[in-house]
Structure formats: structure tokens, C-alpha cells
DRENPA-3360 file (N, C-alpha, C; in nm, 2 decimals, always signed):
BEGIN
1 = XXXXXXXX = +0.09/-0.12/+0.00/+0.01/+0.00/+0.00/+0.09/+0.13/+0.01 ~ +0.05/+0.22/-0.09/+0.13/+0.35/-0.10/+0.06/+0.46/-0.01 ~ +0.13/+0.52/+0.09/+0.07/+0.63/+0.17/+0.14/+0.76/+0.14 ~ +0.05/+0.85/+0.11/+0.09/+1.00/+0.08/+0.03/+1.09/+0.17 ~ +0.11/+1.18/+0.24/+0.06/+1.28/+0.32/+0.05/+1.42/+0.26 ~ -0.06/+1.48/+0.27/-0.09/+1.61/+0.20/-0.10/+1.72/+0.32 ~ +0.00/+1.82/+0.31/-0.02/+1.92/+0.41/-0.14/+2.01/+0.38 ~ -0.18/+2.07/+0.49/-0.29/+2.17/+0.48/-0.24/+2.31/+0.42;
9 = XXXXXXXX = -0.33/+2.39/+0.38/-0.29/+2.52/+0.31/-0.34/+2.63/+0.39 ~ -0.27/+2.75/+0.38/-0.31/+2.86/+0.47/-0.46/+2.89/+0.42 ~ -0.53/+2.94/+0.52/-0.67/+2.98/+0.49/-0.77/+2.87/+0.52 ~ -0.72/+2.73/+0.53/-0.80/+2.62/+0.55/-0.79/+2.58/+0.70 ~ -0.91/+2.53/+0.76/-0.90/+2.47/+0.89/-0.78/+2.40/+0.91 ~ -0.71/+2.41/+1.03/-0.59/+2.34/+1.06/-0.60/+2.22/+1.16 ~ -0.73/+2.18/+1.18/-0.75/+2.08/+1.28/-0.77/+1.95/+1.22 ~ -0.72/+1.92/+1.09/-0.72/+1.79/+1.03/-0.61/+1.79/+0.92;
17 = XXXXXXXX = -0.57/+1.68/+0.89/-0.48/+1.65/+0.77/-0.55/+1.56/+0.68 ~ -0.48/+1.55/+0.56/-0.52/+1.45/+0.45/-0.43/+1.34/+0.44 ~ -0.47/+1.22/+0.41/-0.39/+1.12/+0.37/-0.44/+1.04/+0.25 ~ -0.37/+1.02/+0.15/-0.41/+0.95/+0.04/-0.35/+0.81/+0.04 ~ -0.44/+0.71/+0.04/-0.38/+0.57/+0.05/-0.41/+0.50/-0.09 ~ -0.31/+0.44/-0.14/-0.32/+0.36/-0.27/-0.33/+0.21/-0.22 ~ -0.43/+0.14/-0.26/-0.45/-0.01/-0.22/-0.50/-0.07/-0.35 ~ -0.54/-0.20/-0.33/-0.59/-0.27/-0.44/-0.71/-0.22/-0.50;
25 = XXXXXXXX = -0.79/-0.15/-0.42/-0.92/-0.10/-0.47/-0.90/+0.03/-0.54 ~ -0.78/+0.08/-0.53/-0.76/+0.21/-0.60/-0.73/+0.32/-0.50 ~ -0.74/+0.45/-0.54/-0.70/+0.55/-0.46/-0.82/+0.60/-0.37 ~ -0.79/+0.63/-0.24/-0.90/+0.70/-0.15/-0.84/+0.79/-0.05 ~ -0.91/+0.89/-0.03/-0.87/+1.00/+0.06/-0.93/+0.97/+0.20 ~ -0.83/+0.98/+0.30/-0.86/+0.96/+0.44/-0.84/+1.10/+0.50 ~ -0.94/+1.15/+0.58/-0.93/+1.27/+0.66/-0.90/+1.23/+0.81 ~ -0.79/+1.27/+0.86/-0.75/+1.22/+0.99/-0.77/+1.35/+1.08;
33 = XXXXXXXX = -0.85/+1.33/+1.19/-0.88/+1.45/+1.27/-0.76/+1.45/+1.38 ~ -0.71/+1.57/+1.41/-0.61/+1.59/+1.51/-0.66/+1.67/+1.62 ~ -0.71/+1.60/+1.73/-0.76/+1.68/+1.84/-0.68/+1.80/+1.89 ~ -0.55/+1.79/+1.90/-0.47/+1.90/+1.95/-0.49/+2.03/+1.88 ~ -0.53/+2.01/+1.75/-0.54/+2.13/+1.68/-0.70/+2.19/+1.68 ~ -0.78/+2.13/+1.75/-0.91/+2.18/+1.77/-0.91/+2.29/+1.86 ~ -0.97/+2.41/+1.83/-0.98/+2.52/+1.93/-1.12/+2.51/+2.00 ~ -1.11/+2.47/+2.13/-1.22/+2.47/+2.20/-1.25/+2.59/+2.27;
41 = XXXXXXXX = -1.37/+2.66/+2.25/-1.39/+2.80/+2.30/-1.38/+2.81/+2.46 ~ -1.32/+2.90/+2.50/-1.31/+2.91/+2.66/-1.45/+2.95/+2.70 ~ -1.46/+2.92/+2.84/-1.58/+2.95/+2.91/-1.60/+3.10/+2.92 ~ -1.72/+3.14/+2.89/-1.76/+3.28/+2.89/-1.75/+3.35/+2.76 ~ -1.68/+3.30/+2.67/-1.66/+3.37/+2.54/-1.80/+3.39/+2.47 ~ -1.89/+3.29/+2.47/-2.03/+3.32/+2.40/-2.09/+3.45/+2.47 ~ -2.08/+3.47/+2.59/-2.14/+3.59/+2.66/-2.08/+3.72/+2.60 ~ -1.95/+3.71/+2.58/-1.88/+3.83/+2.53/-1.93/+3.85/+2.38;
49 = XXXXXXXX = -1.95/+3.74/+2.31/-2.00/+3.75/+2.17/-2.12/+3.82/+2.16 ~ -2.22/+3.79/+2.26/-2.35/+3.85/+2.26/-2.34/+3.99/+2.28 ~ -2.25/+4.03/+2.39/-2.23/+4.16/+2.42/-2.18/+4.24/+2.30 ~ -2.07/+4.20/+2.24/-2.02/+4.26/+2.12/-2.12/+4.27/+2.02 ~ -2.20/+4.16/+1.99/-2.30/+4.16/+1.88/-2.41/+4.28/+1.91 ~ -2.44/+4.30/+2.04/-2.54/+4.41/+2.07/-2.48/+4.54/+2.04 ~ -2.35/+4.56/+2.09/-2.28/+4.68/+2.07/-2.27/+4.71/+1.92 ~ -2.24/+4.60/+1.85/-2.23/+4.62/+1.70/-2.37/+4.68/+1.63;
57 = XXXXXXXX = -2.47/+4.61/+1.68/-2.60/+4.65/+1.63/-2.63/+4.79/+1.67 ~ -2.62/+4.84/+1.79/-2.65/+4.97/+1.84/-2.56/+5.06/+1.76 ~ -2.42/+5.04/+1.76/-2.34/+5.13/+1.70/-2.37/+5.15/+1.55 ~ -2.41/+5.06/+1.50/-2.43/+5.05/+1.35/-2.56/+5.15/+1.32 ~ -2.67/+5.12/+1.39/-2.78/+5.21/+1.39/-2.76/+5.35/+1.42 ~ -2.68/+5.37/+1.53/-2.64/+5.51/+1.58/-2.57/+5.58/+1.48 ~ -2.47/+5.51/+1.41/-2.39/+5.58/+1.30/-2.48/+5.61/+1.18 ~ -2.57/+5.53/+1.15/-2.66/+5.56/+1.04/-2.75/+5.68/+1.09;
65 = XXXXXXXX = -2.80/+5.69/+1.21/-2.88/+5.79/+1.24/-2.80/+5.93/+1.25 ~ -2.67/+5.92/+1.30/-2.58/+6.05/+1.31/-2.56/+6.10/+1.17 ~ -2.54/+6.00/+1.08/-2.51/+6.06/+0.93/-2.63/+6.12/+0.89 ~ -2.76/+6.06/+0.91/-2.87/+6.12/+0.86/-2.90/+6.26/+0.92 ~ -2.88/+6.27/+1.05/-2.91/+6.40/+1.12/-2.80/+6.51/+1.07 ~ -2.67/+6.47/+1.04/-2.58/+6.56/+0.99/-2.62/+6.61/+0.86 ~ -2.66/+6.52/+0.78/-2.72/+6.55/+0.64/-2.84/+6.65/+0.65 ~ -2.93/+6.62/+0.74/-3.04/+6.71/+0.76/-3.00/+6.85/+0.81;
73 = XXXXXXXX = -2.92/+6.85/+0.90/-2.87/+6.98/+0.96/-2.80/+7.07/+0.86 ~ -2.72/+7.00/+0.76/-2.65/+7.06/+0.65/-2.75/+7.12/+0.57 ~ -2.86/+7.05/+0.55/-2.97/+7.11/+0.46/-3.04/+7.24/+0.53 ~ -3.05/+7.23/+0.65/-3.12/+7.34/+0.73/-3.02/+7.45/+0.73 ~ -2.89/+7.44/+0.74/-2.79/+7.53/+0.74/-2.80/+7.61/+0.60 ~ -2.79/+7.54/+0.48/-2.80/+7.59/+0.35/-2.93/+7.67/+0.34 ~ -3.05/+7.64/+0.39/-3.17/+7.72/+0.38/-3.16/+7.84/+0.46 ~ -3.11/+7.83/+0.60/-3.09/+7.95/+0.67/-2.99/+8.05/+0.61;
81 = XXXXXXXX = -2.89/+8.01/+0.56/-2.78/+8.10/+0.50/-2.85/+8.16/+0.37 ~ -2.93/+8.09/+0.31/-3.01/+8.15/+0.18/-3.10/+8.25/+0.23 ~ -3.18/+8.23/+0.35/-3.27/+8.32/+0.40/-3.20/+8.44/+0.44 ~ -3.08/+8.43/+0.51/-3.00/+8.53/+0.55/-2.96/+8.63/+0.44 ~ -2.90/+8.57/+0.34/-2.87/+8.64/+0.22/-3.00/+8.72/+0.16 ~ -3.10/+8.66/+0.15/-3.23/+8.73/+0.10/-3.27/+8.85/+0.18 ~ -3.27/+8.82/+0.31/-3.32/+8.94/+0.40/-3.21/+9.05/+0.39 ~ -3.08/+9.02/+0.39/-2.98/+9.12/+0.37/-2.99/+9.20/+0.25;
89 = XXXXXXXX = -3.02/+9.13/+0.12/-3.05/+9.19/+0.00/-3.17/+9.30/+0.01 ~ -3.27/+9.24/+0.07/-3.39/+9.33/+0.09/-3.37/+9.45/+0.18 ~ -3.28/+9.42/+0.29/-3.24/+9.53/+0.37/-3.17/+9.64/+0.30 ~ -3.07/+9.60/+0.22/-3.00/+9.70/+0.13/-3.09/+9.77/+0.04 ~ -3.18/+9.71/-0.02/-3.27/+9.77/-0.11/-3.36/+9.87/-0.03 ~ -3.40/+9.84/+0.08/-3.49/+9.93/+0.16/-3.40/+10.06/+0.21 ~ -3.29/+10.03/+0.24/-3.19/+10.14/+0.28/-3.17/+10.23/+0.15 ~ -3.16/+10.17/+0.04/-3.14/+10.25/-0.08/-3.26/+10.35/-0.11;
97 = XXXXXXXX = -3.37/+10.29/-0.09/-3.50/+10.35/-0.11/-3.51/+10.47/-0.01 ~ -3.47/+10.44/+0.12/-3.48/+10.54/+0.23/-3.38/+10.66/+0.20 ~ -3.26/+10.63/+0.15/-3.17/+10.73/+0.12/-3.23/+10.83/+0.01 ~ -3.29/+10.76/-0.10/-3.35/+10.84/-0.20/-3.47/+10.93/-0.15 ~ -3.55/+10.88/-0.05/-3.65/+10.96/+0.00/-3.60/+11.07/+0.09 ~ -3.50/+11.05/+0.16/-3.44/+11.16/+0.24/-3.38/+11.26/+0.15 ~ -3.32/+11.22/+0.04/-3.26/+11.31/-0.07/-3.37/+11.41/-0.12 ~ -3.49/+11.35/-0.16/-3.60/+11.42/-0.20/-3.64/+11.52/-0.09;
105 = XXXXXXXX = -3.65/+11.48/+0.03/-3.70/+11.56/+0.15/-3.61/+11.69/+0.15 ~ -3.47/+11.66/+0.15/-3.38/+11.76/+0.17/-3.38/+11.86/+0.05 ~ -3.39/+11.81/-0.07/-3.40/+11.90/-0.19/-3.53/+11.99/-0.19 ~ -3.64/+11.93/-0.15/-3.77/+12.01/-0.14/-3.76/+12.11/-0.03 ~ -3.71/+12.07/+0.08/-3.69/+12.17/+0.19/-3.60/+12.28/+0.16 ~ -3.49/+12.26/+0.09/-3.40/+12.36/+0.05/-3.47/+12.45/-0.05 ~ -3.55/+12.40/-0.14/-3.62/+12.48/-0.24/-3.72/+12.56/-0.16 ~ -3.79/+12.51/-0.06/-3.89/+12.59/+0.01/-3.81/+12.70/+0.09;
113 = XXXXXXXX = -3.70/+12.68/+0.14/-3.62/+12.78/+0.22/-3.59/+12.88/+0.12 ~ -3.54/+12.86/+0.00/-3.50/+12.96/-0.10/-3.63/+13.04/-0.14 ~ -3.74/+12.97/-0.15/-3.86/+13.04/-0.19/-3.90/+13.15/-0.09 ~ -3.90/+13.09/+0.03/-3.92/+13.19/+0.15/-3.83/+13.30/+0.16 ~ -3.69/+13.27/+0.13/-3.60/+13.37/+0.14/-3.62/+13.48/+0.04 ~ -3.68/+13.44/-0.08/-3.71/+13.54/-0.18/-3.85/+13.60/-0.17 ~ -3.91/+13.55/-0.06/-4.06/+13.61/-0.02/-4.15/+13.57/-0.14 ~ -4.12/+13.45/-0.19/-4.22/+13.40/-0.31/-4.31/+13.31/-0.24;
121 = XXXXXXXX = -4.43/+13.35/-0.18/-4.52/+13.25/-0.11/-4.58/+13.16/-0.21 ~ -4.60/+13.21/-0.33/-4.68/+13.11/-0.41/-4.59/+12.98/-0.45 ~ -4.46/+13.02/-0.47/-4.36/+12.90/-0.48/-4.34/+12.82/-0.36 ~ -4.34/+12.90/-0.25/-4.32/+12.81/-0.12/-4.44/+12.71/-0.09 ~ -4.56/+12.77/-0.13/-4.68/+12.68/-0.10/-4.68/+12.56/-0.20 ~ -4.63/+12.60/-0.32/-4.63/+12.50/-0.43/-4.53/+12.39/-0.39 ~ -4.41/+12.42/-0.33/-4.33/+12.32/-0.28/-4.38/+12.24/-0.16 ~ -4.44/+12.32/-0.07/-4.49/+12.26/+0.06/-4.59/+12.15/+0.04;
129 = XXXXXXXX = -4.67/+12.17/-0.07/-4.77/+12.08/-0.10/-4.71/+11.95/-0.15 ~ -4.59/+11.95/-0.20/-4.52/+11.83/-0.24/-4.43/+11.76/-0.15 ~ -4.43/+11.80/-0.03/-4.36/+11.73/+0.08/-4.42/+11.59/+0.09 ~ -4.33/+11.50/+0.13/-4.37/+11.36/+0.15/-4.45/+11.37/+0.29 ~ -4.54/+11.27/+0.30/-4.63/+11.26/+0.41/-4.54/+11.24/+0.54 ~ -4.43/+11.16/+0.54/-4.34/+11.14/+0.65/-4.28/+11.26/+0.69 ~ -4.24/+11.35/+0.60/-4.17/+11.46/+0.62/-4.26/+11.58/+0.68 ~ -4.38/+11.58/+0.66/-4.47/+11.69/+0.70/-4.48/+11.71/+0.85;
137 = XXXXXXXX = -4.49/+11.60/+0.93/-4.50/+11.63/+1.07/-4.37/+11.69/+1.14 ~ -4.26/+11.65/+1.08/-4.14/+11.71/+1.13/-4.12/+11.86/+1.09 ~ -4.17/+11.88/+0.95/-4.17/+12.02/+0.90/-4.25/+12.11/+0.99 ~ -4.37/+12.05/+1.02/-4.47/+12.14/+1.09/-4.42/+12.17/+1.23 ~ -4.36/+12.07/+1.29/-4.29/+12.11/+1.42/-4.18/+12.20/+1.43 ~ -4.10/+12.19/+1.32/-3.99/+12.29/+1.30/-4.04/+12.43/+1.26 ~ -4.15/+12.44/+1.17/-4.20/+12.57/+1.13/-4.27/+12.64/+1.24 ~ -4.31/+12.57/+1.34/-4.39/+12.63/+1.45/-4.30/+12.72/+1.53;
145 = XXXXXXXX = -4.17/+12.70/+1.51/-4.08/+12.79/+1.59/-4.06/+12.92/+1.52 ~ -4.11/+12.94/+1.39/-4.09/+13.06/+1.33/-4.18/+13.18/+1.38 ~ -4.15/+13.29/+1.35/-4.22/+13.42/+1.39/-4.21/+13.52/+1.27 ~ -4.28/+13.63/+1.29/-4.29/+13.72/+1.19/-4.15/+13.79/+1.15 ~ -4.07/+13.80/+1.24/-3.94/+13.86/+1.21/-3.84/+13.76/+1.15 ~ -3.86/+13.63/+1.19/-3.78/+13.53/+1.14/-3.86/+13.41/+1.09 ~ -3.90/+13.42/+0.96/-3.98/+13.31/+0.90/-3.92/+13.18/+0.89 ~ -3.78/+13.18/+0.89/-3.71/+13.06/+0.89/-3.64/+13.03/+1.01;
153 = XXXXXXXX = -3.71/+12.95/+1.10/-3.65/+12.93/+1.23/-3.50/+12.87/+1.22 ~ -3.42/+12.86/+1.33/-3.29/+12.80/+1.33/-3.31/+12.65/+1.33 ~ -3.20/+12.58/+1.27/-3.20/+12.44/+1.27/-3.27/+12.38/+1.15 ~ -3.31/+12.26/+1.15/-3.38/+12.20/+1.04/-3.47/+12.09/+1.10 ~ -3.57/+12.05/+1.02/-3.66/+11.95/+1.07/-3.61/+11.80/+1.08 ~ -3.50/+11.79/+1.01/-3.43/+11.65/+1.00/-3.38/+11.61/+1.14 ~ -3.35/+11.70/+1.23/-3.31/+11.67/+1.35/-3.40/+11.64/+1.47 ~ -3.52/+11.67/+1.42/-3.64/+11.66/+1.53/-3.69/+11.50/+1.54;
161 = XXXXXXXX = -3.73/+11.46/+1.65/-3.79/+11.32/+1.66/-3.89/+11.29/+1.58 ~ -3.96/+11.40/+1.53/-4.08/+11.37/+1.45/-4.04/+11.32/+1.31 ~ -3.92/+11.34/+1.27/-3.88/+11.31/+1.13/-3.84/+11.16/+1.15 ~ -3.90/+11.07/+1.07/-3.88/+10.93/+1.06/-3.89/+10.88/+0.92 ~ -3.83/+10.79/+0.87/-3.83/+10.72/+0.74/-3.87/+10.58/+0.76 ~ -3.99/+10.54/+0.72/-4.04/+10.40/+0.74/-3.94/+10.30/+0.67 ~ -3.87/+10.33/+0.56/-3.79/+10.24/+0.49/-3.66/+10.21/+0.58 ~ -3.62/+10.30/+0.66/-3.50/+10.28/+0.74/-3.54/+10.18/+0.85;
169 = XXXXXXXX = -3.65/+10.19/+0.91/-3.71/+10.11/+1.01/-3.73/+9.96/+0.94 ~ -3.78/+9.96/+0.83/-3.80/+9.84/+0.76/-3.66/+9.77/+0.73 ~ -3.55/+9.85/+0.69/-3.42/+9.79/+0.67/-3.36/+9.75/+0.79 ~ -3.38/+9.81/+0.91/-3.33/+9.77/+1.03/-3.39/+9.63/+1.07 ~ -3.52/+9.61/+1.05/-3.59/+9.49/+1.08/-3.55/+9.37/+0.99 ~ -3.52/+9.41/+0.87/-3.47/+9.31/+0.78/-3.33/+9.26/+0.81 ~ -3.26/+9.36/+0.86/-3.11/+9.33/+0.89/-3.12/+9.24/+1.02 ~ -3.21/+9.26/+1.11/-3.22/+9.18/+1.23/-3.26/+9.03/+1.19;
177 = XXXXXXXX = -3.35/+9.03/+1.09/-3.40/+8.89/+1.04/-3.28/+8.82/+0.98 ~ -3.19/+8.90/+0.89/-3.07/+8.84/+0.84/-2.99/+8.79/+0.93 ~ -2.95/+8.87/+1.04/-2.86/+8.82/+1.14/-2.92/+8.70/+1.22 ~ -3.04/+8.69/+1.24/-3.10/+8.58/+1.31/-3.10/+8.45/+1.23 ~ -3.13/+8.47/+1.09/-3.12/+8.34/+1.00/-2.97/+8.30/+0.99 ~ -2.88/+8.40/+0.99/-2.74/+8.36/+0.98/-2.69/+8.28/+1.10 ~ -2.73/+8.33/+1.22/-2.70/+8.26/+1.34/-2.76/+8.12/+1.36 ~ -2.89/+8.11/+1.30/-2.95/+7.98/+1.29/-2.88/+7.89/+1.20;
185 = XXXXXXXX = -2.82/+7.93/+1.10/-2.74/+7.86/+1.01/-2.61/+7.82/+1.07 ~ -2.56/+7.90/+1.15/-2.44/+7.87/+1.22/-2.46/+7.75/+1.33 ~ -2.57/+7.76/+1.40/-2.62/+7.66/+1.50/-2.65/+7.53/+1.41 ~ -2.70/+7.53/+1.30/-2.72/+7.42/+1.22/-2.60/+7.34/+1.18 ~ -2.49/+7.43/+1.15/-2.37/+7.39/+1.10/-2.29/+7.31/+1.21 ~ -2.30/+7.38/+1.33/-2.25/+7.32/+1.45/-2.30/+7.19/+1.48 ~ -2.44/+7.17/+1.48/-2.51/+7.06/+1.52/-2.46/+6.93/+1.41 ~ -2.45/+6.98/+1.28/-2.42/+6.88/+1.19/-2.27/+6.82/+1.22;
193 = XXXXXXXX = -2.18/+6.92/+1.25/-2.04/+6.89/+1.29/-2.02/+6.79/+1.41 ~ -2.12/+6.82/+1.51/-2.12/+6.73/+1.62/-2.17/+6.59/+1.60 ~ -2.27/+6.58/+1.51/-2.32/+6.44/+1.47/-2.20/+6.37/+1.39 ~ -2.14/+6.44/+1.31/-2.02/+6.38/+1.23/-1.92/+6.33/+1.33 ~ -1.89/+6.41/+1.43/-1.78/+6.37/+1.53/-1.84/+6.25/+1.60 ~ -1.96/+6.23/+1.62/-2.02/+6.12/+1.70/-1.99/+5.99/+1.61 ~ -2.01/+6.01/+1.48/-1.99/+5.90/+1.39/-1.84/+5.85/+1.40 ~ -1.75/+5.92/+1.43/-1.61/+5.88/+1.44/-1.60/+5.79/+1.57;
201 = XXXXXXXX = -1.66/+5.83/+1.68/-1.67/+5.75/+1.79/-1.73/+5.61/+1.77 ~ -1.85/+5.61/+1.70/-1.92/+5.50/+1.68/-1.84/+5.40/+1.58 ~ -1.75/+5.48/+1.49/-1.67/+5.39/+1.40/-1.57/+5.32/+1.48 ~ -1.51/+5.38/+1.59/-1.41/+5.32/+1.68/-1.47/+5.19/+1.75 ~ -1.60/+5.21/+1.78/-1.67/+5.09/+1.85/-1.69/+4.98/+1.75 ~ -1.72/+5.01/+1.62/-1.74/+4.91/+1.51/-1.59/+4.84/+1.49 ~ -1.49/+4.92/+1.50/-1.36/+4.86/+1.48/-1.33/+4.76/+1.58 ~ -1.35/+4.80/+1.71/-1.32/+4.70/+1.83/-1.41/+4.57/+1.82;
209 = XXXXXXXX = -1.53/+4.61/+1.78/-1.62/+4.49/+1.77/-1.58/+4.39/+1.64 ~ -1.50/+4.45/+1.55/-1.46/+4.36/+1.45/-1.32/+4.29/+1.47 ~ -1.24/+4.34/+1.56/-1.11/+4.28/+1.58/-1.09/+4.20/+1.71 ~ -1.20/+4.19/+1.79/-1.17/+4.13/+1.91/-1.15/+3.98/+1.92 ~ -1.20/+3.93/+1.80/-1.19/+3.78/+1.78/-1.06/+3.74/+1.75 ~ -0.96/+3.84/+1.72/-0.83/+3.80/+1.68/-0.75/+3.74/+1.79 ~ -0.80/+3.77/+1.90/-0.71/+3.72/+2.03/-0.79/+3.61/+2.10 ~ -0.71/+3.51/+2.14/-0.77/+3.40/+2.20/-0.78/+3.42/+2.35;
217 = XXXXXXXX = -0.69/+3.51/+2.40/-0.68/+3.53/+2.54/-0.81/+3.60/+2.59 ~ -0.87/+3.54/+2.70/-0.99/+3.59/+2.75/-0.97/+3.74/+2.82 ~ -0.85/+3.75/+2.88/-0.82/+3.88/+2.95/-0.82/+4.00/+2.83 ~ -0.75/+3.96/+2.72/-0.73/+4.06/+2.61/-0.88/+4.10/+2.56 ~ -0.97/+3.99/+2.54/-1.10/+4.02/+2.49/-1.18/+4.11/+2.59 ~ -1.16/+4.08/+2.72/-1.23/+4.15/+2.82/-1.18/+4.30/+2.83 ~ -1.04/+4.32/+2.82/-1.00/+4.45/+2.80/-1.06/+4.53/+2.69 ~ -1.06/+4.46/+2.58/-1.12/+4.53/+2.46/-1.26/+4.56/+2.48;
225 = XXXXXXXX = -1.34/+4.47/+2.55/-1.48/+4.50/+2.57/-1.49/+4.62/+2.67 ~ -1.41/+4.63/+2.77/-1.41/+4.74/+2.86/-1.39/+4.88/+2.78 ~ -1.28/+4.88/+2.70/-1.26/+5.00/+2.63/-1.36/+5.03/+2.52 ~ -1.42/+4.93/+2.47/-1.52/+4.95/+2.36/-1.65/+5.00/+2.44 ~ -1.69/+4.96/+2.56/-1.80/+5.01/+2.64/-1.77/+5.16/+2.69 ~ -1.65/+5.19/+2.71/-1.62/+5.34/+2.75/-1.65/+5.42/+2.63 ~ -1.59/+5.39/+2.51/-1.61/+5.47/+2.39/-1.76/+5.48/+2.35 ~ -1.83/+5.36/+2.35/-1.97/+5.35/+2.32/-2.05/+5.45/+2.41;
233 = XXXXXXXX = -2.02/+5.44/+2.55/-2.09/+5.52/+2.64/-2.08/+5.67/+2.62 ~ -1.96/+5.71/+2.59/-1.94/+5.85/+2.55/-2.01/+5.89/+2.44 ~ -1.99/+5.82/+2.32/-2.07/+5.85/+2.19/-2.21/+5.85/+2.22 ~ -2.27/+5.76/+2.29/-2.42/+5.75/+2.30/-2.47/+5.87/+2.39 ~ -2.38/+5.90/+2.49/-2.43/+6.01/+2.57/-2.42/+6.14/+2.49 ~ -2.32/+6.17/+2.41/-2.32/+6.28/+2.34/-2.43/+6.29/+2.23 ~ -2.47/+6.18/+2.18/-2.58/+6.18/+2.09/-2.71/+6.21/+2.15 ~ -2.73/+6.15/+2.27/-2.86/+6.18/+2.34/-2.85/+6.34/+2.39;
241 = XXXXXXXX = -2.74/+6.37/+2.44/-2.74/+6.51/+2.48/-2.77/+6.62/+2.37 ~ -2.72/+6.57/+2.25/-2.74/+6.66/+2.13/-2.89/+6.67/+2.10 ~ -2.95/+6.55/+2.10/-3.08/+6.55/+2.07/-3.17/+6.63/+2.16 ~ -3.13/+6.62/+2.30/-3.20/+6.70/+2.39/-3.19/+6.86/+2.37 ~ -3.06/+6.89/+2.32/-3.04/+7.04/+2.30/-3.10/+7.09/+2.19 ~ -3.12/+7.00/+2.08/-3.19/+7.06/+1.96/-3.35/+7.03/+1.97 ~ -3.39/+6.97/+2.08/-3.54/+6.96/+2.09/-3.60/+6.83/+2.03 ~ -3.53/+6.73/+2.01/-3.58/+6.61/+1.96/-3.64/+6.52/+2.06;
249 = X = -3.60/+6.53/+2.18/-3.64/+6.44/+2.29/-3.72/+6.52/+2.39;
% end
């Protein structure tokens, strides 16, 4: 009988060997089990496997949730920044309109002063009738200080509290809205960054869950478990804290 021993190859289980025997009946392959090469799981490892499996499940779901939230907050950031730009543009437009109205008020007022200085009452009344409605209260309060000897009182109506331009107030309100929207966008960006940083911590948990089986030592596996639990606890706490801060819980 001819006996041939075949070695096992890397990547195949190493707890058995092959023998090929040649006898009168022909070739046949005999698999010989070598008990010394069998790896019997240590006591308690299945419990660790369950814990790591649960950590793997929760960390995977939490990572997906953090990525979703980060994407969502990035979208909110873009909308808020867009609103801020829109409000700021409208504020600039309102300021430009207000400047034009003030220029008209000043020019009409100076024309009225020239007409009064020339003692041309017809022209003065003609100009006065064309004052803007917002300018008239301030002009009346200023003109009330005039007398017969001095038809043009000192100062000007533009310094009085009665003079106000609605477009300036509108511009200020729009500027406040633009600032608020911009701040909301910054907050959304911060929230998105925090969710992304959480995914890094959960990725570390996933890494530990994937490599702990490479060590046969129970102590090493327990050490990896402790480290994994610490990282997971920090990541989960940060995620819940963030949810509480943004009003999701």
C-alpha cells in the first residue's frame, strides 16, 4: 500500500490533515482528525460575543442615525444661509429707497427755504404741497418755531424726533432677520459637525467589535470590551445630549 501525506494550506482549517492511500481497490482519501489542533472555546466567550453583537448593532444604527442627522442639519444650514442672504439683500434695497426719500426731502426743503428767502409765497406753497407725508410732521414742528421777524427758524426738521423714514425701520428689521437667520445657520452647522464627530466615535466601536476575535486570550478580549464600552458610552451620551439640545427628545 502506498501512503501519501498532504499538508494543509493557509486559509483552510488546521484541525485535520489529509492522507491518500493506494491499495488494491484504487486511490482513496482519508481525513485524519487531530484533536490537539481543535480550538475549544473558552468558558464565557459566548457571553462576550452576545455583548459585542449588541454593541455592533446599536453602534451601526447610531452611526446611520448620526449621518442622517448631519445631512439634515447641513440642509437646514443651507436654507438658513439662503434666507439670511435674501433678508440682507432686501435690507440693502430698503436702505437705498430710504436714502432716495431723504434726498427728496432735503431738496424740497432747501427749495422751500429759497422760496421763503425770496418772499415768494406762491412758490413756497407749491413746494410745501409736494412734501412727503413722512416729512410733513417734522416740518410742521420745525415751522412752528418761526415768527414774523424770522420766518425761517434755526436748525432744520431733520434733527427732530418727528422725522422718521419707514424704509429705514424696515431695513433695520430686515437686517435683524438676516442676522437671526445667519445665526440659525451657524447653529445648524455646529449640530451637523457634532453628529459627524459622533460617527467617528461609533466607528471606533465598530472597529473594536470587528477585531476582538483575533485574540484567543480571555483577558485581552475583556480589556477590549471595557474599552469598547467606554467609547460607546461617551458616543451615546453625546448623541442623546445633542438630541435634547436641539429639541428632539
